[in-house]
Structure formats: structure tokens, C-alpha cells
mmCIF file of the C-alpha atoms, coordinates in Angstrom:
data_MODEL
# 
_entry.id   MODEL 
# 
loop_
_atom_site.group_PDB 
_atom_site.id 
_atom_site.type_symbol 
_atom_site.label_atom_id 
_atom_site.label_alt_id 
_atom_site.label_comp_id 
_atom_site.label_asym_id 
_atom_site.label_entity_id 
_atom_site.label_seq_id 
_atom_site.pdbx_PDB_ins_code 
_atom_site.Cartn_x 
_atom_site.Cartn_y 
_atom_site.Cartn_z 
_atom_site.occupancy 
_atom_site.B_iso_or_equiv 
_atom_site.pdbx_formal_charge 
_atom_site.auth_seq_id 
_atom_site.auth_comp_id 
_atom_site.auth_asym_id 
_atom_site.auth_atom_id 
_atom_site.pdbx_PDB_model_num 
ATOM 1   C CA . MET A 1 1   ? 51.258 33.257 -32.626 1.00 0.00 ? 1   MET A CA 1 
ATOM 2   C CA . ASN A 1 2   ? 50.057 31.852 -36.161 1.00 0.00 ? 2   ASN A CA 1 
ATOM 3   C CA . PRO A 1 3   ? 51.659 28.141 -36.541 1.00 0.00 ? 3   PRO A CA 1 
ATOM 4   C CA . PRO A 1 4   ? 54.418 28.096 -39.014 1.00 0.00 ? 4   PRO A CA 1 
ATOM 5   C CA . GLN A 1 5   ? 54.092 27.359 -42.925 1.00 0.00 ? 5   GLN A CA 1 
ATOM 6   C CA . SER A 1 6   ? 55.731 25.585 -45.645 1.00 0.00 ? 6   SER A CA 1 
ATOM 7   C CA . GLY A 1 7   ? 54.678 27.871 -48.280 1.00 0.00 ? 7   GLY A CA 1 
ATOM 8   C CA . ARG A 1 8   ? 54.060 25.497 -50.600 1.00 0.00 ? 8   ARG A CA 1 
ATOM 9   C CA . THR A 1 9   ? 51.258 25.251 -52.674 1.00 0.00 ? 9   THR A CA 1 
ATOM 10  C CA . PRO A 1 10  ? 49.373 22.740 -54.989 1.00 0.00 ? 10  PRO A CA 1 
ATOM 11  C CA . PRO A 1 11  ? 50.024 23.176 -58.374 1.00 0.00 ? 11  PRO A CA 1 
ATOM 12  C CA . PRO A 1 12  ? 46.890 25.265 -60.752 1.00 0.00 ? 12  PRO A CA 1 
ATOM 13  C CA . ILE A 1 13  ? 44.296 22.933 -61.822 1.00 0.00 ? 13  ILE A CA 1 
ATOM 14  C CA . SER A 1 14  ? 40.662 24.559 -63.463 1.00 0.00 ? 14  SER A CA 1 
ATOM 15  C CA . ASP A 1 15  ? 37.604 23.656 -62.077 1.00 0.00 ? 15  ASP A CA 1 
ATOM 16  C CA . ASP A 1 16  ? 36.518 21.409 -64.859 1.00 0.00 ? 16  ASP A CA 1 
ATOM 17  C CA . GLU A 1 17  ? 39.920 19.219 -64.533 1.00 0.00 ? 17  GLU A CA 1 
ATOM 18  C CA . ALA A 1 18  ? 39.411 18.931 -61.234 1.00 0.00 ? 18  ALA A CA 1 
ATOM 19  C CA . ALA A 1 19  ? 36.222 17.983 -62.154 1.00 0.00 ? 19  ALA A CA 1 
ATOM 20  C CA . LYS A 1 20  ? 36.970 15.373 -64.275 1.00 0.00 ? 20  LYS A CA 1 
ATOM 21  C CA . LEU A 1 21  ? 39.629 14.046 -61.384 1.00 0.00 ? 21  LEU A CA 1 
ATOM 22  C CA . LEU A 1 22  ? 37.150 14.039 -59.099 1.00 0.00 ? 22  LEU A CA 1 
ATOM 23  C CA . LYS A 1 23  ? 34.526 12.598 -61.084 1.00 0.00 ? 23  LYS A CA 1 
ATOM 24  C CA . LYS A 1 24  ? 35.413 9.019  -60.983 1.00 0.00 ? 24  LYS A CA 1 
ATOM 25  C CA . ARG A 1 25  ? 35.375 7.906  -57.233 1.00 0.00 ? 25  ARG A CA 1 
ATOM 26  C CA . ARG A 1 26  ? 37.884 5.527  -54.946 1.00 0.00 ? 26  ARG A CA 1 
ATOM 27  C CA . LYS A 1 27  ? 37.600 3.627  -52.397 1.00 0.00 ? 27  LYS A CA 1 
ATOM 28  C CA . ALA A 1 28  ? 39.589 6.575  -50.195 1.00 0.00 ? 28  ALA A CA 1 
ATOM 29  C CA . ASP A 1 29  ? 37.419 9.180  -50.747 1.00 0.00 ? 29  ASP A CA 1 
ATOM 30  C CA . LEU A 1 30  ? 35.855 7.438  -47.950 1.00 0.00 ? 30  LEU A CA 1 
ATOM 31  C CA . THR A 1 31  ? 38.635 6.413  -46.059 1.00 0.00 ? 31  THR A CA 1 
ATOM 32  C CA . ASP A 1 32  ? 41.522 9.217  -46.392 1.00 0.00 ? 32  ASP A CA 1 
ATOM 33  C CA . TYR A 1 33  ? 42.192 11.618 -43.537 1.00 0.00 ? 33  TYR A CA 1 
ATOM 34  C CA . PHE A 1 34  ? 41.768 14.562 -45.624 1.00 0.00 ? 34  PHE A CA 1 
ATOM 35  C CA . ALA A 1 35  ? 39.462 13.295 -47.888 1.00 0.00 ? 35  ALA A CA 1 
ATOM 36  C CA . VAL A 1 36  ? 37.020 13.262 -45.140 1.00 0.00 ? 36  VAL A CA 1 
ATOM 37  C CA . ASP A 1 37  ? 37.849 16.354 -43.580 1.00 0.00 ? 37  ASP A CA 1 
ATOM 38  C CA . PRO A 1 38  ? 35.047 18.378 -41.865 1.00 0.00 ? 38  PRO A CA 1 
ATOM 39  C CA . ASN A 1 39  ? 36.558 21.573 -44.038 1.00 0.00 ? 39  ASN A CA 1 
ATOM 40  C CA . PRO A 1 40  ? 35.463 21.747 -47.385 1.00 0.00 ? 40  PRO A CA 1 
ATOM 41  C CA . ASP A 1 41  ? 38.951 23.079 -48.792 1.00 0.00 ? 41  ASP A CA 1 
ATOM 42  C CA . ILE A 1 42  ? 41.029 20.586 -47.416 1.00 0.00 ? 42  ILE A CA 1 
ATOM 43  C CA . ARG A 1 43  ? 38.610 18.188 -48.601 1.00 0.00 ? 43  ARG A CA 1 
ATOM 44  C CA . HIS A 1 44  ? 38.358 18.725 -51.692 1.00 0.00 ? 44  HIS A CA 1 
ATOM 45  C CA . LEU A 1 45  ? 42.452 19.129 -51.515 1.00 0.00 ? 45  LEU A CA 1 
ATOM 46  C CA . GLY A 1 46  ? 42.616 15.916 -50.104 1.00 0.00 ? 46  GLY A CA 1 
ATOM 47  C CA . ARG A 1 47  ? 40.481 14.360 -52.868 1.00 0.00 ? 47  ARG A CA 1 
ATOM 48  C CA . LEU A 1 48  ? 42.826 15.709 -55.564 1.00 0.00 ? 48  LEU A CA 1 
ATOM 49  C CA . ALA A 1 49  ? 45.412 14.444 -53.803 1.00 0.00 ? 49  ALA A CA 1 
ATOM 50  C CA . LEU A 1 50  ? 44.668 10.992 -54.081 1.00 0.00 ? 50  LEU A CA 1 
ATOM 51  C CA . ARG A 1 51  ? 44.205 10.906 -57.639 1.00 0.00 ? 51  ARG A CA 1 
ATOM 52  C CA . ARG A 1 52  ? 48.076 13.105 -58.295 1.00 0.00 ? 52  ARG A CA 1 
ATOM 53  C CA . LYS A 1 53  ? 51.408 12.064 -57.162 1.00 0.00 ? 53  LYS A CA 1 
ATOM 54  C CA . ASP A 1 54  ? 52.319 15.777 -56.150 1.00 0.00 ? 54  ASP A CA 1 
ATOM 55  C CA . ILE A 1 55  ? 54.368 16.242 -53.170 1.00 0.00 ? 55  ILE A CA 1 
ATOM 56  C CA . ASN A 1 56  ? 53.266 20.077 -52.723 1.00 0.00 ? 56  ASN A CA 1 
ATOM 57  C CA . ASP A 1 57  ? 49.513 18.356 -52.391 1.00 0.00 ? 57  ASP A CA 1 
ATOM 58  C CA . GLN A 1 58  ? 51.040 17.028 -49.013 1.00 0.00 ? 58  GLN A CA 1 
ATOM 59  C CA . PHE A 1 59  ? 52.741 20.152 -48.256 1.00 0.00 ? 59  PHE A CA 1 
ATOM 60  C CA . ALA A 1 60  ? 49.824 22.397 -48.982 1.00 0.00 ? 60  ALA A CA 1 
ATOM 61  C CA . LEU A 1 61  ? 47.382 20.179 -46.676 1.00 0.00 ? 61  LEU A CA 1 
ATOM 62  C CA . GLY A 1 62  ? 49.633 20.570 -44.009 1.00 0.00 ? 62  GLY A CA 1 
ATOM 63  C CA . ASP A 1 63  ? 50.017 23.587 -43.540 1.00 0.00 ? 63  ASP A CA 1 
ATOM 64  C CA . LEU A 1 64  ? 45.895 24.027 -44.305 1.00 0.00 ? 64  LEU A CA 1 
ATOM 65  C CA . CYS A 1 65  ? 45.781 21.769 -41.345 1.00 0.00 ? 65  CYS A CA 1 
ATOM 66  C CA . ALA A 1 66  ? 48.262 23.700 -39.194 1.00 0.00 ? 66  ALA A CA 1 
ATOM 67  C CA . GLN A 1 67  ? 45.910 26.990 -39.655 1.00 0.00 ? 67  GLN A CA 1 
ATOM 68  C CA . ARG A 1 68  ? 43.731 25.088 -38.019 1.00 0.00 ? 68  ARG A CA 1 
ATOM 69  C CA . SER A 1 69  ? 45.456 23.504 -35.241 1.00 0.00 ? 69  SER A CA 1 
ATOM 70  C CA . LEU A 1 70  ? 44.762 26.338 -32.528 1.00 0.00 ? 70  LEU A CA 1 
ATOM 71  C CA . SER A 1 71  ? 40.727 27.392 -31.305 1.00 0.00 ? 71  SER A CA 1 
ATOM 72  C CA . ASP A 1 72  ? 40.278 31.130 -31.046 1.00 0.00 ? 72  ASP A CA 1 
ATOM 73  C CA . ASP A 1 73  ? 40.772 30.863 -27.441 1.00 0.00 ? 73  ASP A CA 1 
ATOM 74  C CA . GLY A 1 74  ? 44.235 29.160 -27.394 1.00 0.00 ? 74  GLY A CA 1 
ATOM 75  C CA . ARG A 1 75  ? 42.767 25.454 -27.681 1.00 0.00 ? 75  ARG A CA 1 
ATOM 76  C CA . LEU A 1 76  ? 45.226 23.209 -29.285 1.00 0.00 ? 76  LEU A CA 1 
ATOM 77  C CA . LEU A 1 77  ? 42.965 20.499 -31.599 1.00 0.00 ? 77  LEU A CA 1 
ATOM 78  C CA . VAL A 1 78  ? 44.635 17.141 -31.136 1.00 0.00 ? 78  VAL A CA 1 
ATOM 79  C CA . PHE A 1 79  ? 42.442 16.496 -34.188 1.00 0.00 ? 79  PHE A CA 1 
ATOM 80  C CA . TYR A 1 80  ? 43.789 18.589 -36.781 1.00 0.00 ? 80  TYR A CA 1 
ATOM 81  C CA . VAL A 1 81  ? 47.449 18.353 -34.961 1.00 0.00 ? 81  VAL A CA 1 
ATOM 82  C CA . GLY A 1 82  ? 47.465 15.067 -36.169 1.00 0.00 ? 82  GLY A CA 1 
ATOM 83  C CA . LYS A 1 83  ? 46.381 15.675 -39.160 1.00 0.00 ? 83  LYS A CA 1 
ATOM 84  C CA . THR A 1 84  ? 49.432 18.426 -39.962 1.00 0.00 ? 84  THR A CA 1 
ATOM 85  C CA . LEU A 1 85  ? 51.811 15.447 -38.747 1.00 0.00 ? 85  LEU A CA 1 
ATOM 86  C CA . ILE A 1 86  ? 50.610 13.212 -41.289 1.00 0.00 ? 86  ILE A CA 1 
ATOM 87  C CA . ALA A 1 87  ? 50.393 15.787 -43.804 1.00 0.00 ? 87  ALA A CA 1 
ATOM 88  C CA . TYR A 1 88  ? 54.497 16.299 -43.294 1.00 0.00 ? 88  TYR A CA 1 
ATOM 89  C CA . GLN A 1 89  ? 55.400 12.723 -43.068 1.00 0.00 ? 89  GLN A CA 1 
ATOM 90  C CA . ARG A 1 90  ? 53.447 12.013 -46.080 1.00 0.00 ? 90  ARG A CA 1 
ATOM 91  C CA . ALA A 1 91  ? 55.846 14.879 -47.826 1.00 0.00 ? 91  ALA A CA 1 
ATOM 92  C CA . LEU A 1 92  ? 58.812 13.337 -46.495 1.00 0.00 ? 92  LEU A CA 1 
ATOM 93  C CA . LYS A 1 93  ? 58.024 9.409  -47.045 1.00 0.00 ? 93  LYS A CA 1 
ATOM 94  C CA . ALA A 1 94  ? 57.368 11.064 -51.102 1.00 0.00 ? 94  ALA A CA 1 
ATOM 95  C CA . ALA A 1 95  ? 60.670 13.314 -50.950 1.00 0.00 ? 95  ALA A CA 1 
ATOM 96  C CA . LYS A 1 96  ? 62.953 12.370 -54.213 1.00 0.00 ? 96  LYS A CA 1 
ATOM 97  C CA . ASN A 1 97  ? 65.305 14.968 -53.358 1.00 0.00 ? 97  ASN A CA 1 
ATOM 98  C CA . GLU A 1 98  ? 67.180 16.742 -50.631 1.00 0.00 ? 98  GLU A CA 1 
ATOM 99  C CA . VAL A 1 99  ? 65.510 19.798 -51.069 1.00 0.00 ? 99  VAL A CA 1 
ATOM 100 C CA . ASP A 1 100 ? 61.687 18.487 -50.393 1.00 0.00 ? 100 ASP A CA 1 
ATOM 101 C CA . ARG A 1 101 ? 63.255 15.674 -47.751 1.00 0.00 ? 101 ARG A CA 1 
ATOM 102 C CA . THR A 1 102 ? 64.656 18.872 -45.927 1.00 0.00 ? 102 THR A CA 1 
ATOM 103 C CA . GLN A 1 103 ? 62.047 21.039 -46.017 1.00 0.00 ? 103 GLN A CA 1 
ATOM 104 C CA . ALA A 1 104 ? 59.744 18.112 -44.811 1.00 0.00 ? 104 ALA A CA 1 
ATOM 105 C CA . GLU A 1 105 ? 61.963 17.785 -41.747 1.00 0.00 ? 105 GLU A CA 1 
ATOM 106 C CA . GLN A 1 106 ? 61.940 21.606 -40.870 1.00 0.00 ? 106 GLN A CA 1 
ATOM 107 C CA . SER A 1 107 ? 58.494 22.173 -41.069 1.00 0.00 ? 107 SER A CA 1 
ATOM 108 C CA . ILE A 1 108 ? 58.172 18.782 -38.676 1.00 0.00 ? 108 ILE A CA 1 
ATOM 109 C CA . ASP A 1 109 ? 60.323 20.290 -36.604 1.00 0.00 ? 109 ASP A CA 1 
ATOM 110 C CA . ALA A 1 110 ? 58.854 23.627 -36.870 1.00 0.00 ? 110 ALA A CA 1 
ATOM 111 C CA . PHE A 1 111 ? 55.487 22.635 -36.501 1.00 0.00 ? 111 PHE A CA 1 
ATOM 112 C CA . ILE A 1 112 ? 55.932 20.635 -33.792 1.00 0.00 ? 112 ILE A CA 1 
ATOM 113 C CA . ASN A 1 113 ? 58.113 22.787 -31.672 1.00 0.00 ? 113 ASN A CA 1 
ATOM 114 C CA . TRP A 1 114 ? 54.979 25.754 -32.494 1.00 0.00 ? 114 TRP A CA 1 
ATOM 115 C CA . VAL A 1 115 ? 52.954 22.724 -30.857 1.00 0.00 ? 115 VAL A CA 1 
ATOM 116 C CA . VAL A 1 116 ? 54.714 22.946 -27.462 1.00 0.00 ? 116 VAL A CA 1 
ATOM 117 C CA . ALA A 1 117 ? 55.535 26.481 -27.490 1.00 0.00 ? 117 ALA A CA 1 
ATOM 118 C CA . GLU A 1 118 ? 51.456 27.310 -27.597 1.00 0.00 ? 118 GLU A CA 1 
ATOM 119 C CA . ALA A 1 119 ? 51.166 25.038 -25.008 1.00 0.00 ? 119 ALA A CA 1 
ATOM 120 C CA . GLN A 1 120 ? 53.438 26.677 -22.922 1.00 0.00 ? 120 GLN A CA 1 
ATOM 121 C CA . ASP A 1 121 ? 51.894 30.188 -23.210 1.00 0.00 ? 121 ASP A CA 1 
ATOM 122 C CA . ASN A 1 122 ? 47.963 28.851 -23.181 1.00 0.00 ? 122 ASN A CA 1 
ATOM 123 C CA . ARG A 1 123 ? 48.520 26.092 -20.589 1.00 0.00 ? 123 ARG A CA 1 
ATOM 124 C CA . SER A 1 124 ? 45.547 23.702 -20.092 1.00 0.00 ? 124 SER A CA 1 
ATOM 125 C CA . ARG A 1 125 ? 46.223 19.919 -19.301 1.00 0.00 ? 125 ARG A CA 1 
ATOM 126 C CA . ARG A 1 126 ? 44.715 19.252 -22.596 1.00 0.00 ? 126 ARG A CA 1 
ATOM 127 C CA . ASN A 1 127 ? 47.012 21.477 -24.411 1.00 0.00 ? 127 ASN A CA 1 
ATOM 128 C CA . ILE A 1 128 ? 50.151 20.315 -22.705 1.00 0.00 ? 128 ILE A CA 1 
ATOM 129 C CA . ALA A 1 129 ? 48.917 16.646 -23.578 1.00 0.00 ? 129 ALA A CA 1 
ATOM 130 C CA . VAL A 1 130 ? 48.614 17.344 -27.477 1.00 0.00 ? 130 VAL A CA 1 
ATOM 131 C CA . ALA A 1 131 ? 52.233 18.921 -26.633 1.00 0.00 ? 131 ALA A CA 1 
ATOM 132 C CA . LEU A 1 132 ? 53.437 15.874 -25.310 1.00 0.00 ? 132 LEU A CA 1 
ATOM 133 C CA . TRP A 1 133 ? 51.697 13.518 -28.097 1.00 0.00 ? 133 TRP A CA 1 
ATOM 134 C CA . ALA A 1 134 ? 53.688 15.287 -30.589 1.00 0.00 ? 134 ALA A CA 1 
ATOM 135 C CA . LEU A 1 135 ? 56.826 15.498 -29.241 1.00 0.00 ? 135 LEU A CA 1 
ATOM 136 C CA . ALA A 1 136 ? 56.259 11.304 -28.061 1.00 0.00 ? 136 ALA A CA 1 
ATOM 137 C CA . GLU A 1 137 ? 55.739 10.842 -32.279 1.00 0.00 ? 137 GLU A CA 1 
ATOM 138 C CA . TYR A 1 138 ? 59.308 13.163 -33.010 1.00 0.00 ? 138 TYR A CA 1 
ATOM 139 C CA . GLU A 1 139 ? 60.848 11.633 -30.772 1.00 0.00 ? 139 GLU A CA 1 
ATOM 140 C CA . THR A 1 140 ? 59.232 8.188  -32.620 1.00 0.00 ? 140 THR A CA 1 
ATOM 141 C CA . ASP A 1 141 ? 60.353 9.368  -36.012 1.00 0.00 ? 141 ASP A CA 1 
ATOM 142 C CA . SER A 1 142 ? 62.894 12.341 -35.781 1.00 0.00 ? 142 SER A CA 1 
ATOM 143 C CA . GLY A 1 143 ? 65.167 12.340 -33.073 1.00 0.00 ? 143 GLY A CA 1 
ATOM 144 C CA . ILE A 1 144 ? 65.932 11.998 -28.582 1.00 0.00 ? 144 ILE A CA 1 
ATOM 145 C CA . VAL A 1 145 ? 63.304 14.662 -26.830 1.00 0.00 ? 145 VAL A CA 1 
ATOM 146 C CA . PRO A 1 146 ? 65.607 16.547 -24.647 1.00 0.00 ? 146 PRO A CA 1 
ATOM 147 C CA . ASP A 1 147 ? 64.775 14.859 -21.076 1.00 0.00 ? 147 ASP A CA 1 
ATOM 148 C CA . GLU A 1 148 ? 64.179 18.749 -18.997 1.00 0.00 ? 148 GLU A CA 1 
ATOM 149 C CA . LEU A 1 149 ? 61.581 19.443 -21.892 1.00 0.00 ? 149 LEU A CA 1 
ATOM 150 C CA . VAL A 1 150 ? 59.273 16.649 -21.014 1.00 0.00 ? 150 VAL A CA 1 
ATOM 151 C CA . SER A 1 151 ? 59.909 17.005 -17.329 1.00 0.00 ? 151 SER A CA 1 
ATOM 152 C CA . GLU A 1 152 ? 58.810 20.484 -17.801 1.00 0.00 ? 152 GLU A CA 1 
ATOM 153 C CA . LEU A 1 153 ? 55.668 19.553 -19.658 1.00 0.00 ? 153 LEU A CA 1 
ATOM 154 C CA . LEU A 1 154 ? 54.785 16.669 -16.720 1.00 0.00 ? 154 LEU A CA 1 
ATOM 155 C CA . LYS A 1 155 ? 55.482 19.617 -14.091 1.00 0.00 ? 155 LYS A CA 1 
ATOM 156 C CA . MET A 1 156 ? 53.094 21.782 -16.047 1.00 0.00 ? 156 MET A CA 1 
ATOM 157 C CA . TYR A 1 157 ? 50.480 19.118 -16.228 1.00 0.00 ? 157 TYR A CA 1 
ATOM 158 C CA . GLN A 1 158 ? 50.362 18.151 -12.703 1.00 0.00 ? 158 GLN A CA 1 
ATOM 159 C CA . ASP A 1 159 ? 50.313 22.021 -11.815 1.00 0.00 ? 159 ASP A CA 1 
ATOM 160 C CA . GLU A 1 160 ? 47.595 23.088 -14.033 1.00 0.00 ? 160 GLU A CA 1 
ATOM 161 C CA . VAL A 1 161 ? 43.977 22.344 -12.689 1.00 0.00 ? 161 VAL A CA 1 
ATOM 162 C CA . PRO A 1 162 ? 41.995 19.189 -14.696 1.00 0.00 ? 162 PRO A CA 1 
ATOM 163 C CA . THR A 1 163 ? 40.608 20.503 -17.722 1.00 0.00 ? 163 THR A CA 1 
ATOM 164 C CA . GLY A 1 164 ? 36.517 19.771 -18.045 1.00 0.00 ? 164 GLY A CA 1 
ATOM 165 C CA . PRO A 1 165 ? 35.348 16.401 -18.981 1.00 0.00 ? 165 PRO A CA 1 
ATOM 166 C CA . ILE A 1 166 ? 34.758 15.508 -22.878 1.00 0.00 ? 166 ILE A CA 1 
ATOM 167 C CA . ASN A 1 167 ? 31.697 15.212 -23.984 1.00 0.00 ? 167 ASN A CA 1 
ATOM 168 C CA . THR A 1 168 ? 30.774 11.634 -24.889 1.00 0.00 ? 168 THR A CA 1 
ATOM 169 C CA . VAL A 1 169 ? 27.859 13.108 -27.196 1.00 0.00 ? 169 VAL A CA 1 
ATOM 170 C CA . PRO A 1 170 ? 28.836 15.824 -29.349 1.00 0.00 ? 170 PRO A CA 1 
ATOM 171 C CA . ASP A 1 171 ? 27.157 18.799 -30.651 1.00 0.00 ? 171 ASP A CA 1 
ATOM 172 C CA . LEU A 1 172 ? 25.682 17.998 -34.043 1.00 0.00 ? 172 LEU A CA 1 
ATOM 173 C CA . GLU A 1 173 ? 27.415 21.815 -34.703 1.00 0.00 ? 173 GLU A CA 1 
ATOM 174 C CA . LEU A 1 174 ? 30.980 20.484 -34.480 1.00 0.00 ? 174 LEU A CA 1 
ATOM 175 C CA . VAL A 1 175 ? 30.804 18.316 -37.418 1.00 0.00 ? 175 VAL A CA 1 
ATOM 176 C CA . THR A 1 176 ? 29.560 20.170 -39.780 1.00 0.00 ? 176 THR A CA 1 
ATOM 177 C CA . GLY A 1 177 ? 33.464 21.762 -40.438 1.00 0.00 ? 177 GLY A CA 1 
ATOM 178 C CA . ASP A 1 178 ? 32.459 24.714 -42.528 1.00 0.00 ? 178 ASP A CA 1 
ATOM 179 C CA . SER A 1 179 ? 33.153 26.811 -39.159 1.00 0.00 ? 179 SER A CA 1 
ATOM 180 C CA . PRO A 1 180 ? 36.832 27.311 -38.915 1.00 0.00 ? 180 PRO A CA 1 
ATOM 181 C CA . GLN A 1 181 ? 37.474 27.132 -35.393 1.00 0.00 ? 181 GLN A CA 1 
ATOM 182 C CA . GLU A 1 182 ? 35.162 23.537 -34.707 1.00 0.00 ? 182 GLU A CA 1 
ATOM 183 C CA . ASP A 1 183 ? 36.567 22.176 -32.119 1.00 0.00 ? 183 ASP A CA 1 
ATOM 184 C CA . LEU A 1 184 ? 36.720 18.681 -33.063 1.00 0.00 ? 184 LEU A CA 1 
ATOM 185 C CA . THR A 1 185 ? 39.366 17.953 -30.041 1.00 0.00 ? 185 THR A CA 1 
ATOM 186 C CA . GLN A 1 186 ? 36.310 16.335 -27.920 1.00 0.00 ? 186 GLN A CA 1 
ATOM 187 C CA . LEU A 1 187 ? 35.289 14.389 -30.859 1.00 0.00 ? 187 LEU A CA 1 
ATOM 188 C CA . ASP A 1 188 ? 38.804 12.630 -32.153 1.00 0.00 ? 188 ASP A CA 1 
ATOM 189 C CA . ILE A 1 189 ? 41.103 12.695 -29.026 1.00 0.00 ? 189 ILE A CA 1 
ATOM 190 C CA . GLY A 1 190 ? 40.475 9.180  -28.821 1.00 0.00 ? 190 GLY A CA 1 
ATOM 191 C CA . ASP A 1 191 ? 41.431 8.364  -32.624 1.00 0.00 ? 191 ASP A CA 1 
ATOM 192 C CA . ALA A 1 192 ? 45.077 10.151 -31.720 1.00 0.00 ? 192 ALA A CA 1 
ATOM 193 C CA . PRO A 1 193 ? 47.058 6.272  -31.436 1.00 0.00 ? 193 PRO A CA 1 
ATOM 194 C CA . SER A 1 194 ? 45.027 5.726  -35.093 1.00 0.00 ? 194 SER A CA 1 
ATOM 195 C CA . LEU A 1 195 ? 46.703 9.468  -35.908 1.00 0.00 ? 195 LEU A CA 1 
ATOM 196 C CA . ALA A 1 196 ? 50.217 8.278  -34.999 1.00 0.00 ? 196 ALA A CA 1 
ATOM 197 C CA . ALA A 1 197 ? 49.989 4.672  -36.673 1.00 0.00 ? 197 ALA A CA 1 
ATOM 198 C CA . ASN A 1 198 ? 49.122 6.551  -40.105 1.00 0.00 ? 198 ASN A CA 1 
ATOM 199 C CA . LEU A 1 199 ? 52.089 9.226  -39.460 1.00 0.00 ? 199 LEU A CA 1 
ATOM 200 C CA . ASN A 1 200 ? 54.471 7.125  -41.691 1.00 0.00 ? 200 ASN A CA 1 
ATOM 201 C CA . GLU A 1 201 ? 51.548 6.018  -44.194 1.00 0.00 ? 201 GLU A CA 1 
ATOM 202 C CA . THR A 1 202 ? 52.195 7.417  -47.945 1.00 0.00 ? 202 THR A CA 1 
ATOM 203 C CA . SER A 1 203 ? 48.895 8.780  -49.682 1.00 0.00 ? 203 SER A CA 1 
ATOM 204 C CA . PRO A 1 204 ? 46.249 6.011  -50.582 1.00 0.00 ? 204 PRO A CA 1 
ATOM 205 C CA . THR A 1 205 ? 45.996 5.139  -54.417 1.00 0.00 ? 205 THR A CA 1 
ATOM 206 C CA . GLN A 1 206 ? 42.622 3.718  -54.383 1.00 0.00 ? 206 GLN A CA 1 
# 
């Protein structure tokens, strides 16, 4: 099942205009979650988003990251699940009207529901852990998660055979970012708390 999409697109820009915008370096080019993403499309849009205040960039970044949140073999990648939520939360923070605000909230809800559904369909302890983490963020920011759903996921987690250990030394091929299905979960699952801490951040201006 494909992840839900907001359908929002970034404002059109020519190659020359983009080059002019990106010519001047910013500190955030080296630290922003999207500006340093391994994927060139996300990285390019992330850097543009630092230089213009357009809510559509945040929706589009969320959509791009959502598309990369599930590997071909059914693994939820916490690296991109977290980034999807960050982007939609930034859109929510940037919303100046009810239409944008509602769509951002709906995008967050729809994506988390999709993550949970994928964890239920492609059961593994890792997938269930990602779903529980996403629900915990939802509970913090948007509402109360039903106890029944949490109990069901915890029971699923207990019933599953433990997933293989996380590699402490990554395969260098995984960090090139040019493959649409690289698994950065093994590299970044330890960063989930820092992702969570940044869910409420707005895009850096520098």
C-alpha cells in the first residue's frame, strides 16, 4: 500500500533561479534534516526551502519522505518516517489559514495510520517499534492514542521473533542516498529521540 500524500507541490522555479538562490551558503545547509538528506531530490528541495518561506515546500518534503518510508521488502524506515512527520509538523506550524492547518493535521493523521497499518501487515519487531514511536509522537502533539491499539501493537511485538541485531558499522553503500531503497534505519534508529525533539521546529532561517 502506497503512503498517503498531501498532493501539494513546491512553487515552480527555473534551474537558473534555483542556482542563484543556492549560490549563497547558509549554516543550515549543513544541519537541516532535509538539506543534508542522502537523496538528491529531497536535499535540493530542502535547501530551497531554507531560502523561501513557502508552506508547499514542507508539504512536498513530507510527501517525498513518505514515499521512501517503506523498503521493497516491507521494512519501515524510521529515518524517513521521522522526517515525514517533521515536514508535516513544520507545515502545521507555518499554516496561516484553516485550509493549510487542516491539511497538515490530516496529513499527519493519515501518515501515522498508514505506518500502523504497514506494521500490522508486515510484522516485525522493528516495524512495530517504528509504529509505536510514531503513535507516541501523535499522542504528544495531536491527541490521545486508544489504549486498545497500543496493547495490540505491544502484543504483536511480544509475539514476534526478535529482529536481527543493528549493524554498528554501516555499509558505505547505504549512505550514498542515490538508491530509492537504502535502509538508513540501521544508521539512524538511535537518532529517533532527536527527530522527535525536532518535530515542532520550524524551518531554520540560517
